[in-house]
C-alpha positions as a Markdown table, in Angstrom:
| # | Residue | x | y | z |
|---|---|---|---|---|
| 1 | Met | -6.9 | 23.3 | 3.6 |
| 2 | Lys | -3.8 | 24.2 | 1.5 |
| 3 | Tyr | -1.3 | 21.7 | 0.1 |
| 4 | Asp | 1.6 | 22.1 | -2.2 |
| 5 | Ala | 0.3 | 19.2 | -4.3 |
| 6 | Val | -2.8 | 17.0 | -4.3 |
| 7 | Val | -2.5 | 13.6 | -6.0 |
| 8 | Val | -5.7 | 12.0 | -7.2 |
| 9 | Gly | -5.4 | 8.2 | -6.9 |
| 10 | Ala | -3.1 | 5.9 | -4.8 |
| 11 | Gly | -2.2 | 3.4 | -7.4 |
| 12 | Ile | 1.5 | 2.9 | -8.4 |
| 13 | Ser | 1.5 | 6.2 | -10.4 |
| 14 | Gly | -0.1 | 8.2 | -7.6 |
| 15 | Leu | 2.1 | 6.8 | -4.9 |
| 16 | Leu | 5.3 | 7.3 | -6.9 |
| 17 | Ser | 4.2 | 10.9 | -7.6 |
| 18 | Ala | 3.6 | 11.5 | -3.9 |
| 19 | Leu | 7.0 | 10.0 | -3.0 |
| 20 | Cys | 8.9 | 12.1 | -5.6 |
| 21 | Leu | 7.2 | 15.3 | -4.9 |
| 22 | Ser | 7.5 | 15.0 | -1.1 |
| 23 | Lys | 11.2 | 14.2 | -1.4 |
| 24 | Glu | 11.5 | 17.4 | -3.5 |
| 25 | Gly | 10.1 | 19.2 | -0.4 |
| 26 | Lys | 6.4 | 19.4 | -1.3 |
| 27 | Arg | 3.6 | 18.8 | 1.2 |
| 28 | Val | 1.4 | 16.3 | -0.6 |
| 29 | Leu | -2.2 | 15.0 | -0.1 |
| 30 | Val | -3.1 | 11.7 | -1.7 |
| 31 | Leu | -6.8 | 11.0 | -2.2 |
| 32 | Glu | -7.9 | 7.4 | -3.0 |
| 33 | Lys | -11.5 | 6.2 | -3.5 |
| 34 | Ser | -10.8 | 2.6 | -2.5 |
| 35 | Thr | -10.2 | 1.5 | 1.0 |
| 36 | Phe | -6.7 | 0.4 | 0.1 |
| 37 | Val | -3.7 | 1.7 | -1.8 |
| 38 | Gly | -1.7 | 0.1 | -4.6 |
| 39 | Gly | -4.4 | -0.4 | -7.3 |
| 40 | Asn | -3.2 | -3.0 | -9.8 |
| 41 | Ala | 0.1 | -3.3 | -7.9 |
| 42 | Arg | -1.5 | -4.6 | -4.8 |
| 43 | Ser | -0.9 | -7.9 | -3.0 |
| 44 | Tyr | -3.2 | -9.4 | -0.3 |
| 45 | Asp | -3.9 | -12.6 | 1.6 |
| 46 | Val | -6.4 | -15.3 | 0.5 |
| 47 | Asp | -6.6 | -18.3 | 2.9 |
| 48 | Gly | -2.9 | -18.1 | 3.7 |
| 49 | Tyr | -1.8 | -17.4 | 0.1 |
| 50 | Thr | -0.4 | -14.0 | -0.9 |
| 51 | Val | -1.9 | -13.1 | -4.3 |
| 52 | Asp | -1.0 | -10.2 | -6.6 |
| 53 | Thr | -3.5 | -8.3 | -8.6 |
| 54 | Gly | -2.9 | -10.3 | -11.8 |
| 55 | Pro | 0.4 | -11.8 | -13.0 |
| 56 | His | 3.4 | -9.5 | -13.1 |
| 57 | Ala | 7.0 | -9.4 | -14.2 |
| 58 | Ile | 8.7 | -6.1 | -13.7 |
| 59 | Thr | 10.6 | -5.0 | -16.7 |
| 60 | Cys | 13.7 | -2.8 | -17.2 |
| 61 | Ile | 15.4 | -3.5 | -13.9 |
| 62 | Pro | 17.9 | -2.2 | -13.0 |
| 63 | Asn | 18.1 | 0.5 | -15.6 |
| 64 | Gly | 14.4 | 1.5 | -16.2 |
| 65 | Pro | 12.3 | 4.3 | -14.9 |
| 66 | Leu | 10.9 | 2.5 | -11.8 |
| 67 | Ala | 14.5 | 1.6 | -10.7 |
| 68 | Arg | 15.7 | 5.2 | -11.4 |
| 69 | Leu | 12.9 | 6.7 | -9.3 |
| 70 | Leu | 13.2 | 4.3 | -6.4 |
| 71 | Leu | 17.0 | 4.7 | -6.3 |
| 72 | Lys | 16.8 | 8.5 | -6.3 |
| 73 | Tyr | 13.8 | 9.0 | -4.0 |
| 74 | Asn | 13.6 | 5.9 | -2.0 |
| 75 | Gly | 17.3 | 4.9 | -1.6 |
| 76 | Gly | 16.8 | 1.6 | -3.4 |
| 77 | Leu | 14.5 | -1.2 | -4.5 |
| 78 | Pro | 13.0 | -4.0 | -2.4 |
| 79 | Glu | 14.5 | -7.4 | -2.8 |
| 80 | Leu | 13.9 | -8.8 | -6.3 |
| 81 | Val | 14.5 | -12.2 | -7.9 |
| 82 | Pro | 14.8 | -13.0 | -11.6 |
| 83 | His | 11.5 | -13.8 | -13.2 |
| 84 | Gly | 13.0 | -16.5 | -15.3 |
| 85 | His | 12.2 | -17.4 | -18.9 |
| 86 | Tyr | 9.0 | -16.9 | -21.0 |
| 87 | Tyr | 7.6 | -20.0 | -22.5 |
| 88 | Phe | 4.9 | -21.1 | -25.0 |
| 89 | Arg | 3.1 | -24.3 | -23.9 |
| 90 | Thr | 1.7 | -26.6 | -26.5 |
| 91 | Gly | 0.4 | -30.1 | -26.5 |
| 92 | Lys | 4.1 | -31.2 | -27.0 |
| 93 | Gly | 5.3 | -29.4 | -23.8 |
| 94 | Leu | 7.1 | -26.2 | -23.0 |
| 95 | His | 9.1 | -24.2 | -25.5 |
| 96 | Lys | 11.3 | -21.3 | -24.5 |
| 97 | Val | 10.4 | -18.1 | -26.4 |
| 98 | Pro | 13.2 | -17.5 | -28.9 |
| 99 | Ser | 15.6 | -14.8 | -27.8 |
| 100 | Ala | 17.3 | -14.3 | -31.2 |
| 101 | Ile | 16.6 | -15.0 | -34.8 |
| 102 | Lys | 19.1 | -17.9 | -34.7 |
| 103 | Asp | 17.0 | -19.5 | -31.9 |
| 104 | Trp | 13.9 | -19.9 | -34.2 |
| 105 | Ala | 15.6 | -22.9 | -35.7 |
| 106 | Gly | 15.1 | -24.9 | -32.5 |
| 107 | Phe | 11.6 | -23.5 | -31.7 |
| 108 | Lys | 9.3 | -26.5 | -31.8 |
| 109 | Ala | 6.0 | -24.6 | -31.1 |
| 110 | Ile | 5.6 | -23.9 | -34.8 |
| 111 | Cys | 6.5 | -25.8 | -38.0 |
| 112 | Asn | 9.7 | -25.5 | -39.9 |
| 113 | Lys | 8.1 | -23.4 | -42.6 |
| 114 | Asp | 6.8 | -20.9 | -40.0 |
| 115 | Lys | 10.2 | -20.7 | -38.5 |
| 116 | Ile | 11.7 | -19.4 | -41.7 |
| 117 | Val | 8.8 | -17.0 | -42.3 |
| 118 | Phe | 9.0 | -15.7 | -38.8 |
| 119 | Ser | 12.8 | -15.0 | -39.1 |
| 120 | Arg | 12.2 | -13.1 | -42.4 |
| 121 | Leu | 9.4 | -11.2 | -40.9 |
| 122 | Ile | 11.2 | -10.1 | -37.7 |
| 123 | Leu | 14.3 | -9.1 | -39.7 |
| 124 | Ala | 12.3 | -7.1 | -42.2 |
| 125 | Glu | 10.4 | -5.3 | -39.4 |
| 126 | Met | 13.7 | -4.5 | -37.6 |
| 127 | Ile | 15.2 | -3.0 | -40.7 |
| 128 | Arg | 12.0 | -1.1 | -41.5 |
| 129 | Glu | 11.8 | 0.4 | -38.1 |
| 130 | Ser | 15.5 | 1.2 | -37.6 |
| 131 | Val | 15.9 | 3.1 | -40.9 |
| 132 | Ser | 12.4 | 4.6 | -40.7 |
| 133 | Ile | 11.1 | 3.3 | -44.0 |
| 134 | Asp | 7.5 | 4.0 | -43.1 |
| 135 | Lys | 6.1 | 6.3 | -40.5 |
| 136 | Ser | 2.5 | 5.1 | -40.8 |
| 137 | Glu | 0.7 | 3.3 | -38.0 |
| 138 | Arg | 0.6 | -0.3 | -39.3 |
| 139 | Ser | -1.0 | -3.0 | -37.4 |
| 140 | Val | 0.6 | -6.4 | -36.7 |
| 141 | Tyr | -1.9 | -7.9 | -39.0 |
| 142 | Asp | -0.8 | -5.5 | -41.8 |
| 143 | Ala | 2.8 | -6.6 | -41.2 |
| 144 | Val | 2.0 | -10.3 | -41.2 |
| 145 | Lys | -0.9 | -10.8 | -43.7 |
| 146 | Asp | 1.3 | -11.1 | -46.8 |
| 147 | Tyr | 3.5 | -13.7 | -45.2 |
| 148 | Asn | 2.4 | -17.3 | -45.8 |
| 149 | Val | 2.2 | -18.4 | -42.2 |
| 150 | Ser | 0.0 | -21.2 | -40.9 |
| 151 | Asp | -3.2 | -20.8 | -38.9 |
| 152 | Asn | -1.4 | -22.0 | -35.8 |
| 153 | Ala | 1.2 | -19.2 | -36.2 |
| 154 | Phe | -1.5 | -16.6 | -36.7 |
| 155 | Arg | -3.1 | -17.7 | -33.5 |
| 156 | Leu | 0.3 | -17.5 | -31.7 |
| 157 | Ile | 0.8 | -13.9 | -32.9 |
| 158 | Asp | -2.7 | -12.9 | -32.1 |
| 159 | Thr | -2.4 | -14.3 | -28.6 |
| 160 | Leu | 0.9 | -12.4 | -28.1 |
| 161 | Cys | -0.8 | -9.2 | -29.2 |
| 162 | Tyr | -3.6 | -9.6 | -26.7 |
| 163 | Phe | -1.2 | -10.0 | -23.8 |
| 164 | Met | 1.2 | -7.2 | -25.0 |
| 165 | Ser | -1.4 | -4.6 | -25.9 |
| 166 | Gly | -4.8 | -5.8 | -24.8 |
| 167 | Lys | -6.2 | -6.0 | -28.3 |
| 168 | Ser | -6.0 | -8.3 | -31.3 |
| 169 | Met | -3.3 | -8.3 | -34.0 |
| 170 | Lys | -5.6 | -6.1 | -36.2 |
| 171 | Glu | -5.5 | -3.3 | -33.6 |
| 172 | Thr | -2.0 | -3.7 | -32.2 |
| 173 | Pro | 0.7 | -1.5 | -33.7 |
| 174 | Ala | 3.4 | -3.4 | -35.5 |
| 175 | Lys | 6.1 | -1.4 | -33.6 |
| 176 | Arg | 4.6 | -2.6 | -30.3 |
| 177 | Met | 5.1 | -6.2 | -31.2 |
| 178 | Phe | 8.5 | -6.0 | -32.9 |
| 179 | Ser | 10.1 | -3.6 | -30.4 |
| 180 | Gly | 10.6 | -6.6 | -28.2 |
| 181 | Phe | 13.1 | -7.9 | -30.6 |
| 182 | Gly | 15.7 | -5.2 | -30.1 |
| 183 | Leu | 14.6 | -2.3 | -32.2 |
| 184 | Glu | 14.8 | 0.4 | -29.5 |
| 185 | Gly | 18.5 | 1.0 | -29.6 |
| 186 | Met | 18.7 | 1.1 | -33.3 |
| 187 | Lys | 16.4 | 4.0 | -34.1 |
| 188 | Lys | 19.0 | 6.7 | -33.8 |
| 189 | Met | 22.0 | 4.7 | -35.2 |
| 190 | Asn | 23.7 | 5.3 | -38.5 |
| 191 | Ile | 23.7 | 2.5 | -41.1 |
| 192 | Ile | 27.0 | 1.0 | -39.9 |
| 193 | Asp | 25.8 | 0.9 | -36.3 |
| 194 | Thr | 22.5 | -0.5 | -37.3 |
| 195 | Leu | 24.1 | -3.4 | -39.2 |
| 196 | Tyr | 26.3 | -4.1 | -36.2 |
| 197 | Gly | 23.2 | -4.1 | -34.0 |
| 198 | Leu | 21.5 | -6.6 | -36.3 |
| 199 | Lys | 24.6 | -8.8 | -36.2 |
| 200 | Arg | 24.5 | -8.7 | -32.4 |
| 201 | Phe | 20.8 | -9.6 | -32.5 |
| 202 | Phe | 21.6 | -12.7 | -34.5 |
| 203 | Ile | 24.2 | -13.8 | -31.9 |
| 204 | Ser | 22.4 | -13.0 | -28.6 |
| 205 | His | 19.4 | -11.1 | -27.4 |
| 206 | Ser | 17.5 | -12.1 | -24.3 |
| 207 | Asn | 13.8 | -11.4 | -24.1 |
| 208 | Ser | 13.8 | -12.3 | -20.4 |
| 209 | Lys | 16.7 | -10.1 | -19.5 |
| 210 | Asn | 15.9 | -7.5 | -16.8 |
| 211 | Gln | 12.6 | -9.2 | -15.9 |
| 212 | Trp | 12.2 | -9.4 | -12.1 |
| 213 | Tyr | 9.7 | -10.3 | -9.4 |
| 214 | Pro | 9.6 | -8.8 | -5.9 |
| 215 | Val | 10.2 | -11.0 | -2.9 |
| 216 | Gly | 7.0 | -10.9 | -0.8 |
| 217 | Gly | 4.8 | -10.3 | -3.8 |
| 218 | Leu | 4.1 | -7.2 | -5.9 |
| 219 | Gly | 2.8 | -5.4 | -2.8 |
| 220 | Ala | 6.5 | -5.2 | -1.6 |
| 221 | Ile | 7.0 | -2.4 | -4.2 |
| 222 | Ile | 4.0 | -0.5 | -2.7 |
| 223 | Lys | 5.2 | -1.1 | 0.8 |
| 224 | Ser | 8.7 | 0.2 | 0.0 |
| 225 | Ile | 7.2 | 3.4 | -1.3 |
| 226 | Thr | 4.7 | 4.0 | 1.5 |
| 227 | Asp | 7.3 | 3.2 | 4.1 |
| 228 | Ala | 9.4 | 6.0 | 2.7 |
| 229 | Phe | 6.7 | 8.6 | 3.1 |
| 230 | Ser | 7.4 | 11.4 | 5.6 |
| 231 | Glu | 4.5 | 11.8 | 8.1 |
| 232 | Glu | 5.0 | 15.5 | 7.9 |
| 233 | Leu | 4.9 | 15.8 | 4.2 |
| 234 | Val | 2.6 | 13.0 | 2.9 |
| 235 | Thr | -1.0 | 12.5 | 3.9 |
| 236 | Val | -2.9 | 9.5 | 2.4 |
| 237 | Asn | -6.7 | 9.5 | 2.7 |
| 238 | Thr | -8.4 | 6.3 | 1.5 |
| 239 | Gly | -12.1 | 5.8 | 1.0 |
| 240 | Thr | -12.1 | 9.4 | -0.4 |
| 241 | Ser | -13.5 | 10.0 | -3.9 |
| 242 | Val | -12.6 | 13.2 | -5.7 |
| 243 | Asp | -15.8 | 14.8 | -7.0 |
| 244 | Lys | -14.3 | 17.8 | -8.7 |
| 245 | Ile | -10.9 | 19.2 | -9.8 |
| 246 | Ile | -11.5 | 22.9 | -9.5 |
| 247 | Ile | -10.3 | 25.0 | -12.4 |
| 248 | Glu | -10.5 | 28.8 | -12.5 |
| 249 | Asp | -9.5 | 30.7 | -15.6 |
| 250 | Gly | -7.7 | 27.7 | -17.0 |
| 251 | Lys | -5.7 | 27.1 | -13.9 |
| 252 | Val | -6.1 | 24.4 | -11.2 |
| 253 | Val | -6.8 | 25.7 | -7.7 |
| 254 | Gly | -7.7 | 22.5 | -5.8 |
| 255 | Val | -10.0 | 19.5 | -5.6 |
| 256 | Glu | -13.4 | 18.9 | -3.9 |
| 257 | Ser | -14.3 | 15.7 | -2.1 |
| 258 | Ser | -17.7 | 15.1 | -0.3 |
| 259 | Gly | -18.1 | 18.9 | 0.0 |
| 260 | Glu | -14.6 | 19.5 | 1.4 |
| 261 | Val | -12.2 | 21.6 | -0.6 |
| 262 | Tyr | -8.5 | 21.0 | -0.6 |
| 263 | Asn | -6.6 | 23.9 | -2.1 |
| 264 | Ser | -3.5 | 23.5 | -4.2 |
| 265 | Asp | -1.8 | 25.0 | -7.2 |
| 266 | Ile | -0.6 | 21.5 | -8.3 |
| 267 | Val | -2.9 | 18.5 | -8.9 |
| 268 | Val | -1.7 | 15.2 | -10.2 |
| 269 | Tyr | -4.5 | 13.2 | -11.7 |
| 270 | Thr | -3.9 | 9.4 | -12.0 |
| 271 | Gly | -7.4 | 8.3 | -12.6 |
| 272 | Phe | -8.8 | 7.2 | -16.0 |
| 273 | Ile | -7.9 | 10.0 | -18.4 |
| 274 | Lys | -11.0 | 9.2 | -20.5 |
| 275 | Asp | -13.1 | 10.3 | -17.5 |
| 276 | Leu | -11.2 | 13.6 | -17.0 |
| 277 | Asp | -14.1 | 15.7 | -18.4 |
| 278 | Lys | -16.4 | 14.3 | -15.7 |
| 279 | Val | -14.3 | 15.8 | -12.8 |
| 280 | Val | -12.8 | 19.1 | -14.1 |
| 281 | Thr | -15.0 | 22.2 | -13.6 |
| 282 | Glu | -14.1 | 23.9 | -16.9 |
| 283 | Lys | -14.8 | 22.4 | -20.3 |
| 284 | Leu | -11.9 | 20.5 | -21.9 |
| 285 | Pro | -10.7 | 21.9 | -25.3 |
| 286 | Glu | -12.5 | 20.2 | -28.2 |
| 287 | Tyr | -9.3 | 18.6 | -29.6 |
| 288 | Phe | -8.5 | 17.0 | -26.2 |
| 289 | Ser | -12.1 | 15.7 | -25.7 |
| 290 | Arg | -12.0 | 14.3 | -29.3 |
| 291 | Asn | -8.7 | 12.5 | -28.6 |
| 292 | Leu | -10.0 | 11.0 | -25.3 |
| 293 | Lys | -12.5 | 9.1 | -27.3 |
| 294 | Lys | -9.7 | 7.2 | -29.0 |
| 295 | Ile | -8.7 | 5.6 | -25.7 |
| 296 | Lys | -9.5 | 1.9 | -25.6 |
| 297 | Gln | -9.3 | -0.4 | -22.7 |
| 298 | Ala | -9.1 | -4.2 | -22.2 |
| 299 | Lys | -10.4 | -6.2 | -19.3 |
| 300 | Ser | -8.7 | -9.3 | -17.8 |
| 301 | Tyr | -9.9 | -12.2 | -15.8 |
| 302 | Thr | -7.4 | -13.9 | -13.4 |
| 303 | Leu | -7.9 | -17.1 | -11.6 |
| 304 | Trp | -5.6 | -17.9 | -8.7 |
| 305 | Leu | -5.3 | -21.5 | -7.6 |
| 306 | Gly | -3.8 | -22.8 | -4.4 |
| 307 | Ile | -2.4 | -26.3 | -5.0 |
| 308 | Lys | -1.6 | -28.9 | -2.4 |
| 309 | Gly | 1.7 | -30.3 | -3.5 |
| 310 | Lys | 3.1 | -29.1 | -6.8 |
| 311 | Ile | 2.1 | -29.4 | -10.5 |
| 312 | Leu | 5.3 | -30.9 | -11.8 |
| 313 | Ser | 4.8 | -29.5 | -15.3 |
| 314 | Met | 4.9 | -26.0 | -13.8 |
| 315 | Asp | 7.9 | -26.6 | -11.6 |
| 316 | Tyr | 10.1 | -23.9 | -13.2 |
| 317 | Lys | 10.8 | -20.2 | -12.8 |
| 318 | Gly | 9.2 | -17.9 | -15.3 |
| 319 | Ser | 5.8 | -17.8 | -17.0 |
| 320 | Glu | 4.0 | -19.4 | -20.0 |
| 321 | Ile | 1.5 | -18.7 | -22.6 |
| 322 | Trp | -1.0 | -21.2 | -24.0 |
| 323 | Tyr | -2.5 | -20.4 | -27.4 |
| 324 | Glu | -3.4 | -23.6 | -29.3 |
| 325 | Thr | -7.0 | -24.3 | -28.3 |
| 326 | Gly | -9.7 | -22.8 | -26.1 |
| 327 | Glu | -9.1 | -19.5 | -24.3 |
| 328 | Pro | -5.4 | -18.3 | -24.5 |
| 329 | Phe | -3.9 | -17.6 | -21.1 |
| 330 | Trp | -0.7 | -16.3 | -19.4 |
| 331 | Ala | 0.2 | -18.4 | -16.4 |
| 332 | Met | 2.8 | -18.3 | -13.7 |
| 333 | Ser | 3.5 | -19.9 | -10.4 |
| 334 | Thr | 4.6 | -17.0 | -8.1 |
| 335 | Ser | 5.4 | -19.4 | -5.3 |
| 336 | Asn | 8.2 | -20.9 | -7.5 |
| 337 | Leu | 9.8 | -17.4 | -7.3 |
| 338 | Asp | 9.1 | -16.9 | -3.6 |
| 339 | Ala | 8.0 | -20.0 | -1.6 |
| 340 | Thr | 6.6 | -17.8 | 1.3 |
| 341 | Leu | 3.7 | -16.8 | -0.9 |
| 342 | Ala | 2.0 | -20.1 | -0.3 |
| 343 | Pro | 1.7 | -22.4 | 2.8 |
| 344 | Lys | 4.6 | -24.9 | 3.1 |
| 345 | Gly | 4.2 | -27.7 | 0.7 |
| 346 | His | 1.7 | -25.8 | -1.5 |
| 347 | Gln | 2.0 | -24.0 | -4.8 |
| 348 | Leu | 0.3 | -20.8 | -5.9 |
| 349 | Ile | -0.5 | -20.4 | -9.6 |
| 350 | Cys | -2.4 | -17.8 | -11.5 |
| 351 | Phe | -4.0 | -18.0 | -15.0 |
| 352 | Ser | -4.8 | -14.7 | -16.7 |
| 353 | Phe | -7.2 | -14.3 | -19.7 |
| 354 | Ile | -8.1 | -11.3 | -21.8 |
| 355 | Val | -11.9 | -10.8 | -21.7 |
| 356 | Lys | -13.0 | -10.6 | -25.3 |
| 357 | Asp | -16.8 | -10.6 | -24.9 |
| 358 | Ser | -18.0 | -11.3 | -21.3 |
| 359 | Val | -16.5 | -12.2 | -18.0 |
| 360 | Glu | -19.0 | -15.1 | -17.7 |
| 361 | Asn | -17.8 | -16.7 | -21.0 |
| 362 | Thr | -14.2 | -16.2 | -20.2 |
| 363 | Arg | -14.6 | -17.8 | -16.8 |
| 364 | Lys | -16.4 | -20.8 | -18.3 |
| 365 | Tyr | -14.2 | -21.4 | -21.3 |
| 366 | Gly | -11.0 | -20.4 | -19.5 |
| 367 | Trp | -11.7 | -23.0 | -16.8 |
| 368 | Asn | -12.3 | -25.6 | -19.5 |
| 369 | Thr | -9.1 | -24.7 | -21.2 |
| 370 | Ile | -7.1 | -25.1 | -17.9 |
| 371 | Leu | -8.6 | -28.5 | -17.4 |
| 372 | Ser | -7.7 | -29.5 | -21.0 |
| 373 | Val | -4.1 | -28.4 | -20.5 |
| 374 | Tyr | -3.7 | -29.7 | -16.9 |
| 375 | Pro | -6.3 | -32.6 | -16.7 |
| 376 | Asp | -5.2 | -33.7 | -13.2 |
| 377 | Ile | -5.1 | -30.2 | -11.6 |
| 378 | Glu | -8.6 | -30.1 | -10.2 |
| 379 | Lys | -8.0 | -32.8 | -7.5 |
| 380 | His | -5.1 | -30.8 | -6.1 |
| 381 | Ile | -6.9 | -27.4 | -5.8 |
| 382 | Val | -7.5 | -26.2 | -2.2 |
| 383 | Met | -8.0 | -22.5 | -2.9 |
| 384 | Lys | -9.7 | -20.5 | -5.8 |
| 385 | His | -9.7 | -16.8 | -6.1 |
| 386 | Glu | -11.0 | -14.7 | -9.0 |
| 387 | Gln | -10.0 | -11.1 | -10.1 |
| 388 | Val | -11.5 | -9.0 | -12.9 |
| 389 | Thr | -9.4 | -5.9 | -13.6 |
| 390 | Ile | -8.4 | -3.4 | -16.3 |
| 391 | Pro | -4.7 | -4.3 | -16.3 |
| 392 | Glu | -3.6 | -1.2 | -18.2 |
| 393 | Lys | -5.7 | 2.0 | -18.2 |
| 394 | Ala | -5.3 | 2.3 | -21.9 |
| 395 | Ala | -4.7 | -0.5 | -24.5 |
| 396 | Ile | -2.0 | 0.3 | -27.0 |
| 397 | Thr | -3.7 | 0.3 | -30.4 |
| 398 | Thr | -3.4 | 1.9 | -33.8 |
| 399 | Asp | -4.8 | 5.4 | -33.7 |
| 400 | Ser | -4.7 | 5.5 | -29.9 |
| 401 | Phe | -4.1 | 8.6 | -27.8 |
| 402 | Phe | -1.6 | 9.1 | -25.0 |
| 403 | Pro | -1.6 | 12.8 | -23.8 |
| 404 | Gly | 1.7 | 12.8 | -21.9 |
| 405 | Pro | 1.9 | 14.5 | -18.5 |
| 406 | Val | 0.7 | 18.0 | -19.6 |
| 407 | Ser | -3.1 | 18.6 | -19.4 |
| 408 | Pro | -5.0 | 21.5 | -21.0 |
| 409 | Phe | -5.1 | 23.3 | -17.7 |
| 410 | Ser | -2.2 | 25.0 | -15.9 |
| 411 | Gly | -1.1 | 23.1 | -12.8 |
| 412 | Leu | -3.0 | 19.9 | -13.6 |
| 413 | Tyr | -0.6 | 17.0 | -14.5 |
| 414 | Leu | -1.4 | 13.5 | -15.7 |
| 415 | Cys | 0.2 | 10.2 | -14.8 |
| 416 | Gly | -0.6 | 6.6 | -15.4 |
| 417 | Thr | -0.6 | 3.8 | -18.0 |
| 418 | Asp | -3.0 | 5.8 | -20.1 |
| 419 | Val | -0.6 | 8.7 | -20.3 |
| 420 | Asp | 2.5 | 7.0 | -21.7 |
| 421 | Pro | 2.6 | 3.9 | -24.1 |
| 422 | Arg | 6.1 | 2.8 | -23.4 |
| 423 | Ser | 6.6 | -0.7 | -21.9 |
| 424 | Met | 3.9 | -2.2 | -19.6 |
| 425 | Gly | 2.5 | -2.1 | -16.1 |
| 426 | Leu | 4.7 | -0.6 | -13.3 |
| 427 | Thr | 7.4 | 0.4 | -15.8 |
| 428 | Arg | 4.9 | 2.2 | -18.0 |
| 429 | Ala | 3.5 | 4.0 | -15.0 |
| 430 | Ala | 7.0 | 5.0 | -13.9 |
| 431 | His | 7.7 | 6.4 | -17.3 |
| 432 | Ser | 4.8 | 8.8 | -16.9 |
| 433 | Val | 5.9 | 10.0 | -13.5 |
| 434 | Glu | 9.5 | 10.6 | -14.8 |
| 435 | Asp | 8.1 | 12.7 | -17.7 |
| 436 | Met | 5.9 | 14.7 | -15.3 |
| 437 | Leu | 8.8 | 15.5 | -13.0 |
| 438 | Ala | 10.8 | 16.6 | -16.1 |
| 439 | Val | 8.0 | 19.0 | -17.1 |
| 440 | Met | 7.8 | 20.4 | -13.5 |
| 441 | Lys | 11.5 | 21.0 | -13.5 |
| 442 | Lys | 11.3 | 22.7 | -16.8 |
| 443 | Glu | 8.5 | 24.9 | -15.5 |
| 444 | Gly | 10.5 | 25.8 | -12.4 |
| 445 | Ile | 8.1 | 24.0 | -10.0 |
| 446 | Leu | 10.9 | 21.7 | -9.0 |
| 447 | Lys | 14.6 | 22.4 | -8.8 |
| 448 | Asp | 16.6 | 21.1 | -11.7 |
C-alpha cells in the first residue's frame, strides 16, 4: 500500500506532523504501537477526574511554535487559560518565583546573603551568554560552585535543574538554567542593545508570561489536532508497532508492521531516536551511532490525588516546587484552572517527582514528603492514581546529542523531544516539527 508519508508514532510530534503534511496535500498514514494517541500529551478519566499525563504548562503561547503550527494548519488553538504563577513552597509558605533581579530582594525562600549572591550570579551569566565570552559547555554546578551560597540555595538550584532538564546541576548546561532569565533575545544584540535589555530585565521580566493550560485538560490539544484530520488524507492505526523502517541504497522506501509493508518515500520517525538503529534495515553511520549513545533520559513518577473539598494552601492558580526536605516535587491543582476536571466540590492535584534511583523508593519517600508538607491531606483523599513516564525523550545535559530533523538516510525525518533541545514538552516537540517542515520545503518536498 502506497502513502505520500508514513508517520511512526502518534504522540504530539507525530500527530502534528500528520496534520501539517496532510494540510500540505500529502496522504499520510500514522502508526502507533499503543491503543491510544497522544503519548505524554494525553488526558483520560479516572473515577470521574480528568487527569493529564503528568503536570503541564504550555509555554510560548501565543507566539511559539505550537501556536504557529495550529494557527496555520488547524485554524486556531483550543480554549486556553493562564497557568498562573510559579512558586517555591517552604516551611514558611509560598514564595513567588522572582521575575526580575529586583524581585530577589523580597524573595523569602532563601536568606539575604543568598539573594545578593543569586543576583550577582544571574547578572554575570546573562552578560557572559549575551556577549559570548565562553562557548564551552559549562554545567550549572560549574557556574555556581565558586559562589558562596548556602546548602539550602544549592538544593533549590539542584531541584530546578532536575525539573528543567531531568538531571542534576552537575549535568545540566548553565545556558539551560539561565536562559529562563531573559537571555534569548540578547544573543544577537550589539552592546548598546544588550545593556538596554539588561536595564529592562531589572525593571520587569515575567517568568510566568505566556504560560497556559488548555480547558478540558491537556488532551484538548490532541483532540483539536485529530478533529482537524481529513478522513481522505489521514489514516491512524493504533495498536500497530513498526518493526522495520525499510532503507534501500541509503533511501527510505517504507515501513513494515506485522509482516505488512506500507510503501512511502517519506517516513517521519517520532519514536526514541536512541532506538533508531533497532528499526532501520541499513546500518547507521558510525558517527551517528556514537552520538546516539550520548542521549540520556529521565524518568518521572506522578501521583494524582482527588480531594473531597479543597486544600486551602493550594487554593491558587499556578504551580509550586518543594525542595527543602525529602523528595523534591512539582505540584499543581489542575482543577483550580478548570473546575470541570474534578467532580463538583472536589479538587484534583498532581505531585510529580524525578526518579533518581528506583520508582519504589520515589513512591515511598515522595508520599512521606507529601504528608510532611500537607499533614492533613490524607483524610481528604478519595482518589489516587499513579503514572510512571519518560517526560522528555531526551534529557538536556552537557555533551548531549540532538540530531535535528535530518537523518542519515534520504526521506527519513526525525521529530520529537529528543531531536530539538529548545524549551520543554509540547513546545519542544513543535520546534522539531517546524524545523522538519522547513527542511522539506528547502528540499522541494513541500511548496515554500
